[in-house]
DRENMAR-416871 format. One line per field, with one value per residue: residue in one letter; x, z, y of N, C-alpha, C in turn. Coordinates in nm, 3 decimals. Layout:
code: c(a / ...);
npx: c(X / ...);
npz: c(Z / ...);
npy: c(Y / ...);
capx: c(X / ...);
capz: c(Z / ...);
capy: c(Y / ...);
cpx: c(X / ...);
cpz: c(Z / ...);
cpy: c(Y / ...);
This chain:
code: c(f / i / s / v / c / q / p / f / p / f / r / r / s / v / n / t / p / t / a / g / v / c / g / m / q / a / t / a / a / i / e / a / l / l / s / r / l / a / a / c / v / d / d / v / v / e / r / a / r / s / g / a / e / l / r / e / g / e / a / e / g / m / c / a / a / l / e / e / l / l / a / h / r / f / k / r / r / q / f / l / l / f / s / v / h / p / w / s / l / a / e / h / a / e / a / l / s / s / a / a / a / v / r / i / g / v / a / r / q / t / g / s / t / d / s / a / r / l / r / a / w / l / y / l / l / l / n / r / r / e / l / a / a / e / v / d / a / l / l / t / p / e / l / c / s / l / m / y / t / r / g / a / a / l / l / g / s / a / e / r / d / r / l / v / r / t / l / k / p / l / a / a / l / r / f / r / l / g / a / s / a / g / l / c / l / p / e / q / p / s / g / s / l / e / d / a / r / l / s / a / a / a / c / a / a / d / v / p / t / a / d / a / a / l / a / a / a / a / a / a / a / v / a / r / a / e / a / a / a / h / a / d / d / l / g / d / s / a / v / a / r / a / a / l / l / s / y / e / t / r / g / q / t);
npx: c(-4.206 / -4.102 / -3.990 / -4.084 / -3.900 / -3.659 / -3.361 / -3.358 / -3.280 / -3.123 / -2.992 / -2.716 / -2.585 / -2.687 / -2.597 / -2.315 / -2.190 / -2.261 / -2.121 / -1.864 / -1.856 / -1.885 / -1.647 / -1.458 / -1.525 / -1.460 / -1.183 / -1.112 / -1.181 / -0.997 / -0.759 / -0.797 / -0.784 / -0.517 / -0.377 / -0.454 / -0.337 / -0.066 / -0.035 / -0.075 / 0.144 / 0.352 / 0.301 / 0.359 / 0.632 / 0.725 / 0.662 / 0.838 / 1.081 / 1.071 / 1.125 / 0.932 / 0.797 / 0.702 / 0.412 / 0.090 / -0.097 / 0.028 / 0.044 / -0.215 / -0.388 / -0.253 / -0.252 / -0.527 / -0.587 / -0.445 / -0.576 / -0.827 / -0.767 / -0.689 / -0.935 / -1.085 / -1.322 / -1.303 / -1.362 / -1.617 / -1.755 / -1.665 / -1.655 / -1.928 / -2.026 / -1.883 / -1.844 / -1.603 / -1.312 / -1.069 / -0.853 / -0.829 / -0.692 / -0.440 / -0.367 / -0.267 / -0.002 / 0.130 / 0.243 / 0.469 / 0.715 / 0.888 / 0.920 / 0.725 / 0.503 / 0.511 / 0.452 / 0.187 / 0.069 / 0.103 / -0.047 / -0.296 / -0.350 / -0.352 / -0.555 / -0.908 / -1.102 / -1.144 / -1.073 / -0.913 / -0.707 / -0.597 / -0.501 / -0.313 / -0.130 / -0.034 / 0.089 / 0.295 / 0.451 / 0.526 / 0.673 / 0.883 / 0.989 / 0.923 / 0.702 / 0.654 / 0.804 / 0.681 / 0.415 / 0.458 / 0.552 / 0.329 / 0.103 / 0.036 / -0.045 / -0.212 / -0.322 / -0.455 / -0.646 / -0.803 / -0.903 / -1.028 / -1.283 / -1.389 / -1.250 / -1.122 / -0.877 / -0.632 / -0.605 / -0.470 / -0.146 / 0.013 / -0.097 / -0.047 / 0.233 / 0.271 / 0.164 / 0.352 / 0.583 / 0.501 / 0.495 / 0.758 / 0.935 / 0.878 / 1.031 / 1.258 / 1.198 / 1.140 / 0.916 / 0.699 / 0.461 / 0.159 / 0.269 / 0.169 / 0.020 / 0.209 / 0.335 / 0.572 / 0.803 / 1.106 / 1.383 / 1.350 / 1.541 / 1.739 / 1.799 / 2.036 / 2.238 / 2.417 / 2.292 / 2.081 / 2.208 / 2.290 / 2.040 / 1.929 / 2.093 / 2.023 / 1.760 / 1.778 / 1.823 / 1.578 / 1.396 / 1.296 / 1.555 / 1.515 / 1.378 / 1.551 / 1.696 / 1.489 / 1.406 / 1.637 / 1.639 / 1.402 / 1.459 / 1.671 / 1.536 / 1.358 / 1.540 / 1.653 / 1.424 / 1.346 / 1.569 / 1.548 / 1.307 / 1.370 / 1.557 / 1.400 / 1.242 / 1.006 / 0.730 / 0.606 / 0.675 / 0.588 / 0.699 / 0.856 / 0.657 / 0.523 / 0.721 / 0.740 / 0.481 / 0.484 / 0.670 / 0.525 / 0.321 / 0.447 / 0.458 / 0.570 / 0.650);
npz: c(-3.651 / -3.569 / -3.711 / -3.623 / -3.692 / -3.675 / -3.477 / -3.128 / -3.083 / -2.874 / -2.739 / -2.745 / -2.636 / -2.382 / -2.259 / -2.276 / -2.097 / -1.854 / -1.859 / -1.853 / -1.599 / -1.438 / -1.503 / -1.396 / -1.128 / -1.077 / -1.118 / -0.914 / -0.693 / -0.708 / -0.677 / -0.418 / -0.273 / -0.322 / -0.218 / 0.048 / 0.133 / 0.093 / 0.282 / 0.516 / 0.507 / 0.528 / 0.787 / 0.936 / 0.880 / 1.003 / 1.269 / 1.310 / 1.296 / 1.528 / 1.712 / 1.785 / 1.842 / 1.584 / 1.575 / 1.565 / 1.618 / 1.522 / 1.253 / 1.164 / 1.035 / 0.791 / 0.679 / 0.652 / 0.466 / 0.243 / 0.197 / 0.130 / -0.112 / -0.264 / -0.279 / -0.441 / -0.682 / -0.721 / -0.862 / -0.727 / -0.782 / -0.947 / -1.269 / -1.279 / -1.082 / -0.837 / -0.527 / -0.425 / -0.248 / -0.207 / -0.105 / -0.269 / -0.482 / -0.365 / -0.324 / -0.566 / -0.549 / -0.474 / -0.693 / -0.747 / -0.614 / -0.414 / -0.153 / -0.140 / -0.169 / 0.071 / 0.252 / 0.176 / 0.242 / 0.523 / 0.595 / 0.508 / 0.683 / 0.922 / 0.932 / 0.994 / 0.832 / 0.502 / 0.507 / 0.736 / 0.654 / 0.442 / 0.583 / 0.747 / 0.555 / 0.464 / 0.701 / 0.724 / 0.498 / 0.558 / 0.793 / 0.681 / 0.519 / 0.249 / 0.117 / -0.087 / -0.302 / -0.347 / -0.403 / -0.635 / -0.807 / -0.811 / -0.911 / -1.206 / -1.541 / -1.669 / -1.462 / -1.310 / -1.494 / -1.501 / -1.241 / -1.173 / -1.226 / -1.482 / -1.451 / -1.211 / -0.962 / -0.977 / -1.236 / -1.396 / -1.522 / -1.435 / -1.187 / -1.052 / -1.049 / -0.892 / -0.651 / -0.579 / -0.549 / -0.332 / -0.130 / -0.101 / 0.093 / 0.326 / 0.336 / 0.470 / 0.732 / 1.057 / 1.144 / 1.383 / 1.359 / 1.428 / 1.609 / 1.817 / 1.678 / 1.553 / 1.333 / 1.308 / 1.155 / 1.102 / 0.894 / 0.551 / 0.378 / 0.072 / -0.018 / 0.035 / 0.282 / 0.408 / 0.379 / 0.548 / 0.798 / 0.820 / 0.817 / 1.052 / 1.242 / 1.208 / 1.281 / 1.551 / 1.681 / 1.686 / 1.830 / 2.150 / 2.373 / 2.451 / 2.238 / 2.029 / 1.936 / 1.830 / 1.625 / 1.465 / 1.389 / 1.246 / 1.034 / 0.911 / 0.831 / 0.647 / 0.455 / 0.364 / 0.261 / 0.059 / -0.107 / -0.193 / -0.325 / -0.536 / -0.668 / -0.757 / -0.928 / -0.828 / -0.780 / -0.545 / -0.209 / 0.000 / 0.226 / 0.329 / 0.394 / 0.592 / 0.786 / 0.864 / 0.958 / 1.172 / 1.331 / 1.383 / 1.552 / 1.785 / 1.993 / 1.941 / 2.025);
npy: c(2.886 / 2.560 / 2.268 / 1.937 / 1.753 / 1.872 / 1.911 / 1.999 / 2.333 / 2.436 / 2.239 / 2.165 / 2.390 / 2.386 / 2.146 / 2.146 / 2.346 / 2.226 / 1.983 / 2.085 / 2.201 / 1.974 / 1.841 / 2.020 / 2.002 / 1.735 / 1.741 / 1.917 / 1.763 / 1.552 / 1.694 / 1.785 / 1.544 / 1.459 / 1.677 / 1.673 / 1.432 / 1.497 / 1.701 / 1.556 / 1.380 / 1.566 / 1.653 / 1.422 / 1.393 / 1.625 / 1.569 / 1.358 / 1.491 / 1.635 / 1.449 / 1.268 / 0.943 / 0.733 / 0.600 / 0.430 / 0.637 / 0.870 / 0.812 / 0.778 / 0.975 / 1.012 / 0.752 / 0.712 / 0.911 / 0.819 / 0.576 / 0.674 / 0.796 / 0.572 / 0.452 / 0.615 / 0.636 / 0.364 / 0.043 / -0.103 / -0.327 / -0.608 / -0.749 / -0.748 / -0.910 / -0.959 / -0.805 / -0.584 / -0.457 / -0.191 / -0.335 / -0.555 / -0.453 / -0.408 / -0.673 / -0.756 / -0.702 / -0.928 / -1.049 / -0.904 / -0.956 / -1.205 / -1.113 / -0.912 / -1.074 / -1.214 / -1.007 / -0.946 / -1.188 / -1.190 / -0.961 / -1.046 / -1.255 / -1.118 / -0.919 / -0.903 / -0.807 / -0.663 / -0.393 / -0.382 / -0.551 / -0.406 / -0.184 / -0.311 / -0.394 / -0.146 / -0.060 / -0.252 / -0.187 / 0.075 / 0.034 / -0.107 / 0.081 / 0.101 / 0.192 / 0.392 / 0.286 / 0.036 / 0.105 / 0.251 / 0.048 / -0.115 / 0.030 / 0.020 / 0.138 / -0.048 / -0.208 / -0.014 / 0.073 / -0.150 / -0.165 / 0.074 / 0.326 / 0.559 / 0.883 / 0.848 / 0.923 / 0.788 / 0.704 / 0.876 / 0.940 / 1.150 / 1.207 / 0.968 / 0.972 / 1.196 / 1.107 / 0.907 / 1.064 / 1.216 / 1.026 / 0.945 / 1.078 / 0.938 / 0.713 / 0.771 / 0.771 / 0.625 / 0.390 / 0.232 / 0.040 / -0.130 / -0.314 / -0.473 / -0.654 / -0.799 / -0.684 / -0.552 / -0.664 / -0.859 / -0.748 / -0.833 / -1.054 / -1.071 / -1.323 / -1.473 / -1.648 / -1.484 / -1.240 / -1.296 / -1.303 / -1.035 / -0.917 / -1.019 / -0.897 / -0.630 / -0.644 / -0.709 / -0.472 / -0.361 / -0.509 / -0.649 / -0.773 / -1.039 / -1.142 / -1.139 / -1.363 / -1.515 / -1.344 / -1.348 / -1.617 / -1.630 / -1.455 / -1.592 / -1.822 / -1.718 / -1.629 / -1.872 / -1.993 / -1.816 / -1.829 / -2.093 / -2.073 / -1.901 / -2.061 / -2.268 / -2.135 / -2.023 / -1.814 / -1.740 / -1.764 / -1.996 / -2.112 / -1.907 / -1.726 / -1.871 / -1.879 / -1.611 / -1.568 / -1.741 / -1.612 / -1.382 / -1.477 / -1.538 / -1.360 / -1.103 / -0.766);
capx: c(-4.245 / -3.988 / -4.033 / -4.056 / -3.787 / -3.535 / -3.315 / -3.381 / -3.166 / -3.042 / -2.943 / -2.571 / -2.544 / -2.729 / -2.519 / -2.171 / -2.146 / -2.277 / -2.007 / -1.746 / -1.862 / -1.858 / -1.505 / -1.385 / -1.550 / -1.381 / -1.043 / -1.098 / -1.188 / -0.868 / -0.660 / -0.820 / -0.734 / -0.371 / -0.329 / -0.474 / -0.233 / 0.062 / -0.034 / -0.059 / 0.283 / 0.433 / 0.280 / 0.433 / 0.774 / 0.752 / 0.660 / 0.962 / 1.189 / 1.061 / 1.164 / 0.818 / 0.799 / 0.596 / 0.325 / -0.038 / -0.161 / 0.094 / 0.025 / -0.356 / -0.440 / -0.186 / -0.302 / -0.667 / -0.585 / -0.400 / -0.685 / -0.931 / -0.721 / -0.697 / -1.076 / -1.153 / -1.380 / -1.264 / -1.471 / -1.660 / -1.810 / -1.583 / -1.719 / -2.072 / -2.063 / -1.817 / -1.824 / -1.463 / -1.258 / -0.933 / -0.758 / -0.808 / -0.585 / -0.314 / -0.333 / -0.189 / 0.141 / 0.188 / 0.317 / 0.585 / 0.835 / 0.858 / 0.906 / 0.593 / 0.404 / 0.512 / 0.379 / 0.045 / 0.026 / 0.094 / -0.162 / -0.418 / -0.374 / -0.366 / -0.682 / -1.032 / -1.182 / -1.061 / -1.019 / -0.803 / -0.597 / -0.532 / -0.425 / -0.196 / -0.034 / 0.030 / 0.179 / 0.414 / 0.533 / 0.584 / 0.777 / 0.995 / 1.033 / 0.909 / 0.568 / 0.658 / 0.855 / 0.584 / 0.301 / 0.502 / 0.556 / 0.195 / 0.003 / 0.062 / -0.163 / -0.301 / -0.396 / -0.546 / -0.757 / -0.887 / -0.961 / -1.092 / -1.377 / -1.350 / -1.241 / -1.050 / -0.752 / -0.514 / -0.599 / -0.379 / -0.004 / 0.066 / -0.143 / 0.028 / 0.370 / 0.263 / 0.144 / 0.479 / 0.671 / 0.451 / 0.525 / 0.902 / 1.002 / 0.850 / 1.135 / 1.365 / 1.146 / 1.133 / 0.784 / 0.669 / 0.315 / 0.102 / 0.359 / 0.091 / -0.029 / 0.322 / 0.366 / 0.710 / 0.875 / 1.248 / 1.415 / 1.337 / 1.663 / 1.725 / 1.805 / 2.155 / 2.252 / 2.485 / 2.186 / 2.004 / 2.283 / 2.279 / 1.902 / 1.910 / 2.161 / 1.941 / 1.637 / 1.806 / 1.815 / 1.439 / 1.311 / 1.352 / 1.667 / 1.466 / 1.325 / 1.651 / 1.725 / 1.374 / 1.411 / 1.745 / 1.596 / 1.300 / 1.525 / 1.745 / 1.439 / 1.309 / 1.646 / 1.662 / 1.303 / 1.348 / 1.672 / 1.490 / 1.202 / 1.434 / 1.621 / 1.295 / 1.165 / 0.873 / 0.698 / 0.551 / 0.743 / 0.499 / 0.779 / 0.892 / 0.536 / 0.498 / 0.821 / 0.704 / 0.359 / 0.525 / 0.733 / 0.418 / 0.239 / 0.530 / 0.460 / 0.649 / 0.588);
capz: c(-3.641 / -3.576 / -3.750 / -3.522 / -3.738 / -3.647 / -3.339 / -3.040 / -3.115 / -2.761 / -2.665 / -2.732 / -2.546 / -2.247 / -2.203 / -2.273 / -1.971 / -1.745 / -1.866 / -1.809 / -1.453 / -1.381 / -1.519 / -1.300 / -0.996 / -1.064 / -1.103 / -0.780 / -0.596 / -0.714 / -0.618 / -0.273 / -0.220 / -0.326 / -0.128 / 0.186 / 0.161 / 0.104 / 0.410 / 0.621 / 0.502 / 0.585 / 0.932 / 0.991 / 0.870 / 1.106 / 1.397 / 1.320 / 1.323 / 1.667 / 1.797 / 1.821 / 1.792 / 1.484 / 1.594 / 1.496 / 1.631 / 1.434 / 1.112 / 1.135 / 0.933 / 0.663 / 0.624 / 0.612 / 0.342 / 0.134 / 0.171 / 0.058 / -0.250 / -0.328 / -0.296 / -0.527 / -0.804 / -0.732 / -0.909 / -0.613 / -0.831 / -1.057 / -1.360 / -1.251 / -0.990 / -0.708 / -0.456 / -0.381 / -0.169 / -0.255 / -0.066 / -0.384 / -0.559 / -0.296 / -0.339 / -0.689 / -0.516 / -0.459 / -0.814 / -0.765 / -0.564 / -0.304 / -0.031 / -0.146 / -0.145 / 0.215 / 0.318 / 0.150 / 0.323 / 0.663 / 0.606 / 0.489 / 0.805 / 1.036 / 0.932 / 0.988 / 0.726 / 0.395 / 0.553 / 0.829 / 0.577 / 0.369 / 0.679 / 0.788 / 0.444 / 0.469 / 0.817 / 0.690 / 0.403 / 0.629 / 0.881 / 0.597 / 0.442 / 0.108 / 0.070 / -0.217 / -0.405 / -0.380 / -0.469 / -0.770 / -0.887 / -0.818 / -0.985 / -1.350 / -1.616 / -1.700 / -1.343 / -1.273 / -1.588 / -1.464 / -1.107 / -1.148 / -1.325 / -1.546 / -1.362 / -1.088 / -0.945 / -1.011 / -1.378 / -1.461 / -1.493 / -1.358 / -1.050 / -0.992 / -1.023 / -0.778 / -0.532 / -0.543 / -0.497 / -0.200 / -0.033 / -0.093 / 0.218 / 0.434 / 0.336 / 0.560 / 0.869 / 1.125 / 1.200 / 1.455 / 1.346 / 1.439 / 1.681 / 1.895 / 1.585 / 1.493 / 1.202 / 1.306 / 1.117 / 1.071 / 0.755 / 0.465 / 0.299 / -0.071 / -0.053 / 0.079 / 0.426 / 0.456 / 0.393 / 0.667 / 0.916 / 0.826 / 0.852 / 1.193 / 1.320 / 1.202 / 1.356 / 1.694 / 1.734 / 1.685 / 1.912 / 2.282 / 2.374 / 2.462 / 2.110 / 1.924 / 1.877 / 1.748 / 1.505 / 1.381 / 1.332 / 1.144 / 0.919 / 0.843 / 0.766 / 0.529 / 0.354 / 0.304 / 0.182 / -0.063 / -0.195 / -0.255 / -0.418 / -0.658 / -0.737 / -0.822 / -1.011 / -0.771 / -0.761 / -0.413 / -0.114 / 0.109 / 0.345 / 0.386 / 0.455 / 0.715 / 0.885 / 0.917 / 1.036 / 1.298 / 1.408 / 1.427 / 1.657 / 1.900 / 2.096 / 1.908 / 2.082);
capy: c(2.744 / 2.468 / 2.135 / 1.835 / 1.674 / 1.944 / 1.894 / 2.113 / 2.420 / 2.478 / 2.123 / 2.168 / 2.498 / 2.354 / 2.037 / 2.172 / 2.406 / 2.130 / 1.891 / 2.158 / 2.215 / 1.841 / 1.816 / 2.101 / 1.946 / 1.612 / 1.782 / 1.974 / 1.653 / 1.482 / 1.784 / 1.785 / 1.418 / 1.460 / 1.782 / 1.626 / 1.333 / 1.567 / 1.771 / 1.455 / 1.335 / 1.675 / 1.653 / 1.309 / 1.427 / 1.725 / 1.500 / 1.282 / 1.586 / 1.678 / 1.337 / 1.184 / 0.806 / 0.723 / 0.484 / 0.435 / 0.768 / 0.967 / 0.774 / 0.755 / 1.066 / 0.986 / 0.625 / 0.733 / 0.991 / 0.732 / 0.482 / 0.747 / 0.813 / 0.441 / 0.416 / 0.710 / 0.576 / 0.223 / -0.043 / -0.183 / -0.454 / -0.657 / -0.843 / -0.740 / -1.018 / -0.962 / -0.679 / -0.586 / -0.346 / -0.160 / -0.440 / -0.644 / -0.388 / -0.436 / -0.814 / -0.774 / -0.688 / -1.062 / -1.085 / -0.817 / -1.023 / -1.296 / -1.033 / -0.849 / -1.180 / -1.239 / -0.899 / -0.964 / -1.302 / -1.149 / -0.871 / -1.126 / -1.331 / -1.029 / -0.846 / -0.981 / -0.746 / -0.609 / -0.265 / -0.411 / -0.608 / -0.297 / -0.105 / -0.390 / -0.389 / -0.014 / -0.060 / -0.330 / -0.112 / 0.189 / -0.021 / -0.150 / 0.199 / 0.064 / 0.227 / 0.461 / 0.195 / -0.069 / 0.170 / 0.284 / -0.075 / -0.175 / 0.108 / 0.027 / 0.184 / -0.160 / -0.247 / 0.095 / 0.070 / -0.263 / -0.153 / 0.204 / 0.379 / 0.684 / 0.997 / 0.815 / 0.997 / 0.708 / 0.671 / 0.970 / 0.915 / 1.263 / 1.191 / 0.856 / 1.020 / 1.288 / 1.023 / 0.844 / 1.170 / 1.254 / 0.920 / 0.915 / 1.118 / 0.844 / 0.610 / 0.814 / 0.773 / 0.495 / 0.364 / 0.108 / 0.034 / -0.264 / -0.404 / -0.569 / -0.756 / -0.868 / -0.628 / -0.501 / -0.785 / -0.839 / -0.718 / -0.949 / -1.058 / -1.094 / -1.464 / -1.544 / -1.661 / -1.364 / -1.141 / -1.332 / -1.259 / -0.889 / -0.887 / -1.050 / -0.794 / -0.509 / -0.670 / -0.714 / -0.336 / -0.317 / -0.594 / -0.674 / -0.867 / -1.176 / -1.186 / -1.123 / -1.493 / -1.550 / -1.262 / -1.399 / -1.744 / -1.603 / -1.396 / -1.698 / -1.911 / -1.647 / -1.629 / -2.005 / -2.020 / -1.734 / -1.884 / -2.212 / -2.031 / -1.850 / -2.172 / -2.347 / -2.043 / -2.009 / -1.673 / -1.715 / -1.851 / -2.035 / -2.137 / -1.777 / -1.671 / -1.945 / -1.838 / -1.480 / -1.582 / -1.802 / -1.505 / -1.293 / -1.535 / -1.576 / -1.257 / -0.983 / -0.648);
cpx: c(-4.121 / -4.041 / -3.997 / -3.939 / -3.654 / -3.492 / -3.342 / -3.260 / -3.075 / -2.979 / -2.792 / -2.526 / -2.584 / -2.635 / -2.371 / -2.124 / -2.157 / -2.161 / -1.880 / -1.741 / -1.830 / -1.709 / -1.422 / -1.404 / -1.469 / -1.234 / -1.017 / -1.099 / -1.056 / -0.759 / -0.673 / -0.765 / -0.582 / -0.313 / -0.343 / -0.367 / -0.098 / 0.074 / -0.013 / 0.085 / 0.375 / 0.422 / 0.359 / 0.583 / 0.811 / 0.753 / 0.789 / 1.079 / 1.188 / 1.096 / 1.051 / 0.834 / 0.678 / 0.521 / 0.190 / -0.103 / -0.103 / 0.066 / -0.121 / -0.409 / -0.381 / -0.238 / -0.446 / -0.674 / -0.542 / -0.509 / -0.798 / -0.893 / -0.729 / -0.841 / -1.149 / -1.193 / -1.328 / -1.385 / -1.510 / -1.719 / -1.732 / -1.661 / -1.869 / -2.118 / -2.010 / -1.802 / -1.684 / -1.426 / -1.120 / -0.825 / -0.730 / -0.705 / -0.450 / -0.271 / -0.254 / -0.040 / 0.207 / 0.276 / 0.446 / 0.716 / 0.795 / 0.841 / 0.771 / 0.484 / 0.396 / 0.432 / 0.228 / -0.009 / 0.009 / -0.027 / -0.293 / -0.453 / -0.404 / -0.504 / -0.802 / -1.128 / -1.089 / -0.999 / -0.900 / -0.683 / -0.523 / -0.447 / -0.301 / -0.088 / 0.039 / 0.128 / 0.308 / 0.508 / 0.598 / 0.695 / 0.902 / 1.052 / 1.023 / 0.774 / 0.572 / 0.702 / 0.751 / 0.460 / 0.337 / 0.502 / 0.417 / 0.102 / 0.044 / -0.061 / -0.262 / -0.385 / -0.496 / -0.667 / -0.855 / -0.965 / -1.039 / -1.185 / -1.327 / -1.353 / -1.170 / -0.917 / -0.632 / -0.511 / -0.502 / -0.234 / 0.056 / 0.026 / -0.071 / 0.171 / 0.372 / 0.245 / 0.277 / 0.576 / 0.630 / 0.493 / 0.675 / 0.968 / 0.981 / 0.956 / 1.250 / 1.323 / 1.136 / 0.997 / 0.786 / 0.518 / 0.268 / 0.188 / 0.282 / 0.035 / 0.085 / 0.365 / 0.503 / 0.802 / 1.022 / 1.267 / 1.407 / 1.455 / 1.638 / 1.742 / 1.927 / 2.159 / 2.327 / 2.385 / 2.104 / 2.075 / 2.276 / 2.140 / 1.877 / 1.975 / 2.081 / 1.816 / 1.661 / 1.798 / 1.672 / 1.349 / 1.374 / 1.460 / 1.621 / 1.417 / 1.429 / 1.684 / 1.612 / 1.374 / 1.519 / 1.705 / 1.494 / 1.364 / 1.602 / 1.651 / 1.384 / 1.413 / 1.656 / 1.542 / 1.304 / 1.454 / 1.620 / 1.385 / 1.262 / 1.497 / 1.520 / 1.208 / 1.022 / 0.848 / 0.652 / 0.613 / 0.653 / 0.576 / 0.818 / 0.773 / 0.508 / 0.596 / 0.784 / 0.577 / 0.389 / 0.587 / 0.628 / 0.345 / 0.318 / 0.548 / 0.547 / 0.577 / 0.642);
cpz: c(-3.660 / -3.608 / -3.642 / -3.563 / -3.708 / -3.502 / -3.257 / -3.047 / -2.998 / -2.684 / -2.643 / -2.631 / -2.402 / -2.183 / -2.186 / -2.144 / -1.854 / -1.742 / -1.818 / -1.659 / -1.385 / -1.389 / -1.419 / -1.158 / -0.972 / -1.043 / -0.964 / -0.673 / -0.591 / -0.648 / -0.466 / -0.208 / -0.213 / -0.229 / 0.018 / 0.223 / 0.180 / 0.237 / 0.525 / 0.625 / 0.563 / 0.737 / 0.998 / 0.989 / 0.979 / 1.245 / 1.418 / 1.353 / 1.468 / 1.765 / 1.838 / 1.763 / 1.701 / 1.500 / 1.529 / 1.502 / 1.537 / 1.287 / 1.071 / 1.023 / 0.796 / 0.600 / 0.576 / 0.481 / 0.223 / 0.098 / 0.096 / -0.088 / -0.327 / -0.358 / -0.394 / -0.660 / -0.830 / -0.776 / -0.795 / -0.656 / -0.955 / -1.137 / -1.333 / -1.148 / -0.849 / -0.651 / -0.394 / -0.313 / -0.227 / -0.208 / -0.183 / -0.480 / -0.497 / -0.316 / -0.467 / -0.664 / -0.496 / -0.576 / -0.831 / -0.725 / -0.453 / -0.173 / -0.026 / -0.119 / 0.003 / 0.288 / 0.297 / 0.233 / 0.469 / 0.684 / 0.595 / 0.616 / 0.925 / 1.044 / 0.922 / 0.884 / 0.618 / 0.434 / 0.646 / 0.756 / 0.500 / 0.464 / 0.725 / 0.681 / 0.443 / 0.586 / 0.786 / 0.598 / 0.469 / 0.723 / 0.803 / 0.512 / 0.291 / 0.050 / -0.068 / -0.328 / -0.445 / -0.448 / -0.613 / -0.860 / -0.908 / -0.914 / -1.131 / -1.422 / -1.642 / -1.578 / -1.302 / -1.366 / -1.554 / -1.336 / -1.083 / -1.261 / -1.377 / -1.446 / -1.232 / -1.082 / -0.997 / -1.155 / -1.453 / -1.424 / -1.410 / -1.211 / -0.980 / -0.959 / -0.901 / -0.648 / -0.487 / -0.487 / -0.356 / -0.094 / -0.011 / 0.037 / 0.333 / 0.443 / 0.430 / 0.706 / 0.925 / 1.193 / 1.281 / 1.464 / 1.356 / 1.514 / 1.758 / 1.809 / 1.514 / 1.360 / 1.195 / 1.279 / 1.093 / 0.924 / 0.672 / 0.369 / 0.154 / -0.108 / -0.001 / 0.230 / 0.485 / 0.474 / 0.519 / 0.793 / 0.931 / 0.868 / 1.000 / 1.281 / 1.323 / 1.285 / 1.506 / 1.758 / 1.749 / 1.777 / 2.049 / 2.277 / 2.377 / 2.330 / 1.999 / 1.857 / 1.786 / 1.618 / 1.409 / 1.314 / 1.222 / 1.018 / 0.840 / 0.769 / 0.640 / 0.418 / 0.285 / 0.215 / 0.052 / -0.160 / -0.266 / -0.358 / -0.548 / -0.738 / -0.815 / -0.913 / -0.962 / -0.745 / -0.621 / -0.316 / 0.004 / 0.238 / 0.411 / 0.455 / 0.588 / 0.825 / 0.947 / 1.000 / 1.171 / 1.389 / 1.464 / 1.549 / 1.783 / 1.999 / 2.068 / 1.962 / 2.016);
cpy: c(2.658 / 2.330 / 2.034 / 1.748 / 1.741 / 1.920 / 2.019 / 2.205 / 2.453 / 2.361 / 2.131 / 2.273 / 2.470 / 2.251 / 2.069 / 2.239 / 2.310 / 2.032 / 1.958 / 2.173 / 2.083 / 1.807 / 1.893 / 2.048 / 1.819 / 1.644 / 1.837 / 1.865 / 1.577 / 1.566 / 1.786 / 1.658 / 1.417 / 1.562 / 1.739 / 1.525 / 1.400 / 1.639 / 1.673 / 1.402 / 1.441 / 1.678 / 1.540 / 1.337 / 1.527 / 1.661 / 1.420 / 1.373 / 1.631 / 1.567 / 1.246 / 1.044 / 0.786 / 0.591 / 0.511 / 0.573 / 0.871 / 0.937 / 0.764 / 0.844 / 1.040 / 0.857 / 0.640 / 0.811 / 0.906 / 0.631 / 0.549 / 0.767 / 0.681 / 0.401 / 0.507 / 0.646 / 0.434 / 0.141 / -0.138 / -0.317 / -0.495 / -0.761 / -0.855 / -0.844 / -0.997 / -0.820 / -0.683 / -0.455 / -0.313 / -0.257 / -0.533 / -0.585 / -0.422 / -0.581 / -0.842 / -0.759 / -0.823 / -1.100 / -1.004 / -0.885 / -1.118 / -1.220 / -0.965 / -0.951 / -1.214 / -1.133 / -0.913 / -1.080 / -1.267 / -1.058 / -0.948 / -1.203 / -1.240 / -0.967 / -0.938 / -0.926 / -0.694 / -0.475 / -0.286 / -0.469 / -0.499 / -0.213 / -0.181 / -0.388 / -0.255 / -0.007 / -0.136 / -0.253 / 0.010 / 0.142 / -0.059 / -0.036 / 0.174 / 0.104 / 0.290 / 0.366 / 0.091 / -0.011 / 0.204 / 0.160 / -0.133 / -0.103 / 0.126 / 0.079 / 0.072 / -0.199 / -0.139 / 0.099 / -0.041 / -0.236 / -0.025 / 0.244 / 0.513 / 0.800 / 0.970 / 0.888 / 0.919 / 0.660 / 0.762 / 0.943 / 1.027 / 1.251 / 1.076 / 0.897 / 1.112 / 1.211 / 0.963 / 0.947 / 1.211 / 1.153 / 0.898 / 0.961 / 1.021 / 0.735 / 0.646 / 0.809 / 0.632 / 0.482 / 0.235 / 0.097 / -0.111 / -0.362 / -0.510 / -0.680 / -0.828 / -0.812 / -0.563 / -0.620 / -0.756 / -0.807 / -0.844 / -0.952 / -1.093 / -1.240 / -1.539 / -1.553 / -1.542 / -1.251 / -1.169 / -1.285 / -1.107 / -0.847 / -0.909 / -0.944 / -0.665 / -0.525 / -0.664 / -0.576 / -0.289 / -0.398 / -0.610 / -0.780 / -1.012 / -1.230 / -1.182 / -1.255 / -1.539 / -1.473 / -1.312 / -1.530 / -1.724 / -1.547 / -1.501 / -1.792 / -1.847 / -1.651 / -1.764 / -2.034 / -1.942 / -1.785 / -2.008 / -2.175 / -1.980 / -1.964 / -2.255 / -2.262 / -2.032 / -1.861 / -1.640 / -1.813 / -1.882 / -2.058 / -2.005 / -1.715 / -1.739 / -1.904 / -1.705 / -1.487 / -1.647 / -1.698 / -1.411 / -1.347 / -1.570 / -1.462 / -1.139 / -0.861 / -0.525);
């Protein structure tokens, strides 16, 4: 006879194995996401070695794998009120630098949905060879704790480090993604007019001859705007963003 006041004797032994199985399944899911992304990056690197031009078709699988990782256990509802998309995570990059703010502004204007904006942001970073660096700067423990639920892949520091290492080889590759939408933007200078001239020269090799003057003008405008922003201690350069958006809408191919 068991007293009704006594706890059920088998409760602990029943729940513990179940929790262990769930933990292993969660770990396996995270490993699958990271492994899939690594395989996609390896495939893109191999395509580049074979001389293939890296456009949307070559980058599709890799971008989709990265987006899936960013969406893993993402808090789709913030503060119990707002339904959000992982694009809202990317938007925090605006605070990283004026150049990052420009990219977010361009992606925001380019995409008609949050999914399209996130993809445009990834294209811009790949074109600029800054994906790994910006992801590393963006995914702080504090931000990930705010944006993800328990068990998310990006809550672990080891997983975030592995993600950044996986993306680093892409900085050596030359992408031309989203050209029809104006996402192959000129190099964004650090702030001086000399930087603008160097940026314009680099850009001229990437755009048609007829657009080289436009690219140089856009790069110089960005340099002047960013220099003014730094002088005024402004975190976001609206003028620089406007210059790049103007460049985007002038028929860049």
